C-alpha positions as CSV (number, residue, x, y, z in Angstrom):
1,M,0.0,0.0,0.0
2,K,1.3,3.4,-0.9
3,V,0.1,6.4,1.1
4,L,0.8,10.0,0.2
5,F,0.5,12.6,2.9
6,I,-0.2,16.2,1.8
7,P,0.4,18.7,4.5
8,S,-0.2,22.4,3.9
9,H,3.2,23.2,5.3
10,L,5.8,21.7,7.6
11,S,7.0,24.9,9.2
12,T,5.8,24.7,12.8
13,S,2.7,23.8,14.8
14,G,0.8,20.8,16.0
15,M,0.0,19.5,12.5
16,P,3.6,18.8,11.5
17,Q,4.3,17.1,14.8
18,F,1.2,14.9,14.4
19,L,2.3,14.0,10.9
20,L,5.8,13.2,12.2
21,K,4.4,10.9,14.8
22,R,2.2,9.2,12.2
23,I,5.1,8.5,9.9
24,E,7.4,7.3,12.7
25,A,4.7,4.8,13.9
26,I,3.7,3.6,10.5
27,K,7.3,3.0,9.4
28,Q,8.1,1.2,12.6
29,Y,5.1,-1.1,12.8
30,T,3.6,-1.4,9.3
31,P,6.4,-2.0,6.9
32,D,3.9,-2.9,4.2
33,I,2.9,0.7,3.9
34,E,5.2,2.9,1.8
35,V,5.0,6.5,2.9
36,F,5.3,9.5,0.6
37,V,5.1,13.2,1.6
38,Y,4.1,16.1,-0.7
39,E,4.7,19.4,1.1
40,W,2.4,21.9,-0.4
41,E,4.2,25.1,0.6
42,H,7.4,25.7,2.5
43,T,6.5,28.8,4.4
44,S,9.6,29.1,6.5
45,I,13.3,28.4,6.2
46,N,13.9,28.9,9.9
47,Y,11.4,26.6,11.7
48,T,12.0,23.2,10.2
49,I,12.4,20.8,13.1
50,Q,9.6,18.4,12.2
51,R,10.2,18.9,8.4
52,D,13.9,17.9,8.7
53,K,12.9,14.7,10.7
54,I,10.2,13.8,8.2
55,V,12.7,14.2,5.3
56,K,15.1,11.9,7.0
57,L,12.4,9.3,7.6
58,V,11.0,9.1,4.0
59,G,14.1,10.0,2.0
60,D,13.5,10.2,-1.7
61,N,9.7,9.8,-1.1
62,F,9.7,13.5,0.1
63,F,8.7,16.2,-2.4
64,S,8.4,19.9,-1.6
65,C,6.8,22.5,-3.8
66,G,9.3,24.9,-2.4
67,Y,9.4,28.3,-0.7
68,I,6.8,31.0,-1.0
69,Q,8.5,34.2,-2.3
70,D,5.5,36.3,-3.2
71,N,2.3,36.0,-5.2
72,N,4.1,36.4,-8.5
73,S,6.6,33.6,-8.0
74,N,5.0,30.5,-9.7
75,G,7.8,27.9,-9.5
76,W,6.3,26.1,-6.6
77,A,2.7,26.7,-7.9
78,E,3.7,24.9,-11.1
79,K,4.9,22.0,-8.9
80,Q,1.6,22.0,-7.1
81,N,-0.1,21.7,-10.5
82,N,1.9,18.5,-11.1
83,I,0.3,16.7,-8.1
84,I,-1.9,14.5,-10.4
85,D,1.0,13.3,-12.5
86,Y,3.0,12.7,-9.3
87,C,0.3,10.5,-7.9
88,Y,0.1,8.4,-11.1
89,E,3.9,8.2,-11.3
90,K,4.2,6.9,-7.8
91,R,1.0,4.7,-8.1
92,I,-0.5,6.2,-4.9
93,D,-3.3,4.2,-3.3
94,I,-4.3,6.6,-0.5
95,I,-3.9,10.4,-0.3
96,H,-4.1,11.5,3.3
97,I,-4.5,15.3,3.4
98,E,-3.4,16.9,6.7
99,D,-6.1,19.6,6.8
100,V,-9.3,20.5,5.1
101,A,-8.3,20.5,1.5
102,E,-10.2,23.6,0.5
103,Y,-8.2,25.7,2.9
104,F,-4.9,25.4,1.1
105,I,-5.1,23.5,-2.2
106,N,-6.7,26.3,-4.2
107,K,-5.3,29.7,-3.4
108,D,-4.9,32.9,-5.4
109,Y,-1.3,32.1,-6.4
110,N,-2.3,28.7,-7.8
111,S,-2.6,29.0,-11.6
112,N,-4.8,25.9,-11.9
113,K,-8.2,26.8,-10.5
114,N,-9.5,23.3,-11.2
115,L,-6.8,21.5,-9.3
116,L,-8.9,20.7,-6.2
117,R,-11.7,19.4,-8.4
118,D,-9.3,17.3,-10.4
119,L,-7.6,15.8,-7.3
120,Y,-11.0,14.6,-6.0
121,D,-12.3,13.4,-9.3
122,P,-13.5,9.8,-8.8
123,K,-12.0,8.8,-12.2
124,H,-8.6,8.6,-10.4
125,P,-7.6,5.2,-8.8
126,W,-6.7,6.7,-5.4
127,K,-8.8,7.2,-2.3
128,I,-8.7,10.4,-0.3
129,I,-8.7,10.9,3.5
130,E,-8.8,14.2,5.3
131,T,-7.7,15.0,8.8
132,P,-9.0,18.4,10.0
133,H,-6.8,19.8,12.7
134,D,-9.3,22.4,13.7
135,H,-12.6,22.0,15.5
136,Y,-14.5,25.0,14.3
137,K,-13.6,24.9,10.7
138,W,-14.9,21.4,10.4
139,V,-18.2,22.0,12.3
140,N,-18.7,25.2,10.3
141,K,-18.2,23.4,7.0
142,T,-19.2,26.6,5.1
143,T,-16.4,26.2,2.6
144,K,-16.4,22.4,2.2
145,I,-16.9,21.6,-1.4
146,Y,-15.5,18.1,-2.1
147,K,-16.1,15.1,0.1
148,P,-13.1,12.8,0.7
149,D,-13.6,9.0,0.9
150,G,-13.2,9.2,4.7
151,Y,-12.1,11.3,7.6
152,A,-9.4,10.5,10.2
153,F,-10.4,12.9,12.9
154,V,-8.2,13.8,15.9
155,I,-11.1,14.4,18.4
156,D,-14.5,12.9,19.1
157,H,-16.1,16.3,18.7
158,N,-15.4,16.4,15.0
159,H,-16.3,12.8,14.6
160,S,-19.7,13.4,16.1
161,H,-20.5,16.0,13.6
162,N,-19.8,13.7,10.6
163,A,-22.1,11.2,9.0
164,D,-19.6,9.8,6.5
165,L,-17.1,7.1,6.8
166,S,-14.7,8.2,9.5
167,T,-12.6,7.3,12.5
168,V,-10.8,9.0,15.4
169,I,-7.1,8.5,15.6
170,Q,-5.7,10.6,18.5
171,Y,-2.1,11.6,19.0
172,P,-0.9,8.9,21.4
173,I,-0.3,9.4,25.1
174,D,3.1,7.8,24.8
175,H,5.8,7.0,27.4
176,S,8.6,7.1,24.8
177,I,8.7,10.9,24.9
178,I,9.7,11.0,28.5
179,C,13.2,12.4,29.0
180,E,15.6,9.8,30.4
181,E,17.6,12.3,32.4
182,T,16.7,12.7,36.0
183,R,14.8,15.8,37.1
184,E,17.6,16.7,39.5
185,D,20.3,16.6,36.8
186,I,18.2,18.9,34.5
187,L,17.5,21.4,37.3
188,S,21.2,21.3,38.3
189,E,22.3,22.0,34.7
190,G,20.1,25.0,34.6
191,G,21.3,26.3,37.9
192,W,17.8,26.0,39.3
193,R,16.3,24.7,42.6
194,L,19.2,26.3,44.5
195,T,16.8,27.9,46.9
196,G,13.7,25.8,46.4
197,E,12.3,27.4,43.2
198,N,9.2,26.0,41.6
199,H,9.1,25.7,37.8
200,I,6.1,26.2,35.5
201,V,6.3,25.5,31.8
202,N,4.2,26.6,28.9
203,V,4.7,25.0,25.5
204,G,3.4,26.3,22.2
205,L,3.6,28.6,19.2
206,W,3.4,32.3,20.3
207,Q,0.0,33.4,18.8
208,P,-3.2,34.8,20.2
209,D,-5.1,31.5,20.5
210,K,-2.3,30.0,22.7
211,N,-3.0,32.9,25.2
212,Q,0.5,33.2,26.6
213,K,-0.6,36.7,27.7
214,Y,-2.7,35.1,30.4
215,A,0.2,33.0,31.6
216,I,2.4,36.1,31.8
217,E,-0.3,37.8,34.0
218,L,-0.1,34.8,36.4
219,A,3.7,35.0,36.4
220,R,3.5,38.7,37.2
221,K,1.3,38.0,40.2
222,C,3.8,35.3,41.4
223,W,6.7,37.7,41.0
224,D,4.9,40.5,42.9
225,K,4.1,38.3,45.8
226,Y,6.9,35.6,45.9
227,G,9.8,36.8,43.7
228,W,12.0,34.0,42.4
229,T,10.0,31.3,44.1
230,Y,8.0,30.6,40.9
231,I,9.8,30.6,37.6
232,F,7.9,30.5,34.3
233,H,9.4,28.9,31.2
234,F,8.0,29.5,27.8
235,V,9.0,27.1,25.0
236,G,7.8,27.8,21.5
237,N,8.4,29.5,18.2
238,Q,8.0,33.3,17.9
239,A,7.2,33.4,14.3
240,P,7.4,36.7,12.4
241,N,3.8,36.6,11.2
242,F,2.6,36.7,14.8
243,E,5.0,39.4,16.0
244,H,2.0,41.8,16.4
245,Y,1.0,39.5,19.3
246,W,4.1,38.5,21.0
247,G,6.3,41.5,20.3
248,P,4.5,43.9,22.7
249,L,4.4,41.1,25.4
250,M,8.2,41.0,25.3
251,N,8.5,44.6,26.2
252,D,7.1,44.2,29.7
253,L,8.0,40.8,31.2
254,P,8.5,40.2,34.9
255,P,12.0,38.9,35.8
256,N,10.7,35.4,36.7
257,I,9.9,34.6,33.0
258,K,12.4,32.7,30.8
259,I,11.9,32.6,27.0
260,H,13.5,29.5,25.5
261,G,12.3,29.6,21.8
262,E,11.5,26.6,19.6
263,K,12.9,23.2,20.7
264,D,12.7,19.8,19.2
265,M,10.8,17.1,21.1
266,E,13.9,15.8,22.9
267,E,14.6,19.2,24.3
268,V,10.9,19.9,25.1
269,S,10.8,16.6,27.0
270,R,13.5,18.0,29.3
271,F,11.2,20.9,30.3
272,Y,8.3,18.5,30.9
273,K,10.6,16.4,33.1
274,M,11.9,19.3,35.2
275,A,8.7,21.3,35.6
276,D,6.4,21.3,38.6
277,L,3.4,22.3,36.5
278,L,2.3,22.5,32.9
279,L,0.3,25.8,32.4
280,F,-1.6,25.7,29.1
281,P,-4.1,28.6,28.9
282,S,-4.9,28.1,25.2
283,D,-8.5,29.2,24.6
284,D,-9.0,27.7,21.1
285,E,-7.7,24.2,20.4
286,C,-8.8,21.1,18.6
287,S,-7.1,18.3,20.4
288,P,-3.9,19.8,21.8
289,L,-0.7,17.8,21.5
290,V,0.8,19.7,24.5
291,L,-1.9,18.3,26.8
292,R,-1.3,14.8,25.5
293,E,2.4,15.2,25.9
294,G,2.0,16.6,29.4
295,I,-0.2,13.6,30.4
296,S,2.4,11.3,28.9
297,N,4.9,12.8,31.3
298,G,2.4,12.5,34.3
299,M,2.5,16.2,34.9
300,K,0.3,18.4,37.0
301,I,-1.6,20.4,34.4
302,M,-3.7,23.6,34.4
303,A,-5.7,24.3,31.3
304,F,-9.1,25.5,30.1
305,N,-11.6,22.7,29.8
306,L,-12.9,23.8,26.4
307,E,-16.4,22.7,25.6
308,H,-15.6,20.5,22.6
309,Y,-13.1,18.5,24.7
310,G,-16.1,16.7,26.3
311,D,-14.7,14.5,29.0
312,T,-11.3,13.9,27.2
313,Y,-9.1,15.9,29.7
314,I,-11.2,16.6,32.7
315,N,-9.6,13.8,34.8
316,Y,-6.1,15.1,34.0
317,I,-6.3,18.9,34.3
318,E,-7.2,21.5,36.9
319,P,-9.5,23.7,34.9
320,L,-8.7,27.4,34.6
321,S,-11.5,29.8,35.3
322,N,-10.2,32.9,33.4
323,D,-10.4,34.8,36.7
324,I,-6.8,35.9,37.4
325,D,-7.1,35.9,41.2
326,D,-8.8,32.5,41.4
327,D,-6.4,31.0,38.9
328,F,-3.4,32.4,40.9
329,E,-4.7,30.6,44.0
330,L,-5.3,27.5,41.9
331,L,-1.8,27.6,40.6
332,L,-0.4,27.6,44.1
333,D,-2.7,24.8,45.3
334,T,-1.9,22.7,42.2
335,I,1.8,23.0,42.5
336,H,1.8,22.2,46.3
337,G,-1.0,19.7,46.3
338,P,-1.3,16.1,45.1
339,K,-1.4,15.1,41.4
340,K,-4.9,14.6,40.1
341,Y,-4.3,11.3,38.3
342,D,-2.1,8.3,37.8
343,I,-1.4,6.9,34.4
344,N,-0.2,3.4,33.4
345,L,1.5,3.9,30.1
346,N,1.0,0.9,27.8
347,T,4.2,0.1,25.9
348,S,2.2,-1.0,22.8
349,I,0.3,2.3,22.4
350,V,2.4,3.5,19.5
351,K,1.9,0.2,17.7
352,E,-1.8,0.5,18.2
353,F,-1.6,4.1,16.8
354,A,0.1,2.7,13.7
355,M,-2.3,-0.2,13.3
356,A,-5.3,2.2,13.5
357,H,-4.0,3.9,10.4
358,K,-3.5,0.6,8.5
359,E,-6.9,-0.7,9.4
360,F,-8.7,2.5,8.4
361,Y,-6.8,2.7,5.1
362,E,-7.8,-0.9,4.3
363,I,-11.4,-0.1,5.0
364,I,-11.3,2.9,2.7
365,L,-9.7,0.9,-0.1
366,K,-12.4,-1.7,0.1
367,N,-15.3,0.7,0.4
């Protein structure tokens, strides 16, 4: 079976990380699936951690349409227009699109306005699966034109709004991402815990939905009352297209905030390992990988219990209220109180993750 993944980009965000985990699992546990990746647009030359790892995994089966220069540069657009020929040349069985196709396959810079229609034309031998990585875009469905042969959703909420052939394949809660270094060694290397400091970590791209602004407000309250006792670590990419959000925040940070920038998973896992608390105040998520990674590490977690999560995370998180004074008290109680849950990590979970893909692909091909 030949499966072609089409991501809109591999610059930075949860989608490239989810795709990386898919490919790692599939290649490890389902060798009868040959993986291809067709990167639609390379929007960054600076944030390529997941991209570089995917290229290494799939080798010559990786194809990129190239960098976006401006709306008059059509070299990569011409490559996009060759997607049909590429699929025939590689004898692709399944096209797995990592997003809702209408949101990126036909854009103003694409010279072939019929490309989306052609890709979904049933005359072709391949089947198409989509994975929406957003909850409101899927439920809204105002711009959905072409139906794929199936959906591989990442959250039950999206699955429940769909009557077509679909499944839910969630990012695995996986013990393998736990850092092997001891917490004491990591803290010692950073020069921390010398006087009993507590460490709070926030992970994610700096953009409005991630709501780092709220975490900074909590850090300021900690600084004003307790000084260096509570140190807040922010791990994530500060992309130029969101500088309007994060730029002003950098001008007035309390001293107990440390900005660490983008890290690969091995480095992020060190922050998970050393932190007393994962603070994730994001107010618009689909199925956040950061929460699943935090649970994998058995962390104490504070996060908003967004409505579309259902009961997915309620047993693992202390829910934020969006009242800064109440959440300040909650933060102190959470750090110094018992953990809310215990987790028994199954060593076969990544294999199950891989097999879920294979089984769904086989169903789609038979349908």
